[in-house]
N, C-alpha and C positions, 0 to 999 in steps of 0.2 A: 504494500500500500504506500502510495506517495504521501509525503508530508512536506510541510513548509521547509524543514531542514534538508530533506533530500533534494528538493527543487533548488534551494540555494546552492547546495554542494554541486549539483549537476551543472547549473549555470556557470559557476566559478570554474569548474574543471573544463567545460566546453571552451572557455576563453583562455585556458592555461594560466590562470591567475593564482597567486599565492594568497593565503589568508592575510598576511601582512599588507600586501598591496591593496586588497579590498578594504581592509580596516583603515589604512592611511587615507585612502580616497574618501571614505565616509566619516572620517573623524572619530573613530572608535578604536578599540583594541582587537588584536587578532584572537584573543581569548573570547571576546564577545561574539565575533563572527563564527568562531569554532563552535561555541555553545548553541548559536542559532542553527548551524548545520547539523549538530547532533541532537537537535530537538530538546536540549536541556533548558533552553530559555527561548521565549518568543519576542521578536522585536516589536516594540510598541509604536503607535502612531507615526511620528515623523521618521523614525528609522525604517519602518516598513515601507513608507513612500520612497525614502532615499534608496533603499535596496531595489525597489521596482524600477525607479528611474535609472539607477546605475546599470542594471542588467537589461534595460529596455523591454520590460514586461509589465503587465498590469498587477496590481495588488491582488486581484481575484485569482490570477494565475499562481502567484506565490502561496496564497491561502488554499490552493487546491479546489477552488470553487468552479474553475473552468480549466480545460486543457489548451485553450487558445492563449498564446503568450502575449499577443498585442492586439489592440483593437483591430478588427477586421470587418469588412462588409461581406456578408454571404448572400449571394444571389443564386436562387435555385437554378440548377442545371448549368451553372457557370463555375469556373475555377475560383478559388478563394482570391480575393483582392487584398493585398497588404498595402495600407496607406501610410505615407510618411506624415510627420507632424503638420507640415504646410497643407497637404491635401485634406487631412481631417478637419483642419481649421476652416477651410473654405468650401468643403463638400456640400453642406446643406444650403448655402447661399446659391451655389451654381445649380444644384439640383432643383431648387425652387423655381428657377427661371426656365428650365428645360420644358416644363409642362406647358409653357406659353408658346413654344416654338413648334413649327411643323417639321417633318422629316428632312426637308431640303435645308432648312435653317440649321438644324442640328448637324447635318453634314458640313455646312459652312463653318460652324464652330469647331468641329474636329479638324477641318482643313486649316483653319487659322491657328489652332494649337500646334499642328505639325509645322506650319510656317514659323511660328515663334521659336519652336525647339530647334529648327534648322538654322535660324539666325544666331542662336546661342553658340553654335559649334565653332 
């Protein structure tokens, strides 16, 4: 059974980080990080958020409430879409405007995005 500690340990080992490195980055001790990973102690409030931010996962993932590491949009019959911070921030605004557009206008929006991306290169 997965636990908060096992998830923290797995995330740290995936990134080949030491307890000391994680502790230094989070302003705590390697003993504290080790205790979290061994389920001897649970991180509280701000430390839990700091761990989630550090490992780029949600607190729900750390707490074993979900197996999804980061916010994702799941569209039936489509592959999972992983959004970056900027995309999540603007997604609802853009999506709200799409309902007002016909298919041809949506194609124009997609073409314009492609154009902007090509200019950036």
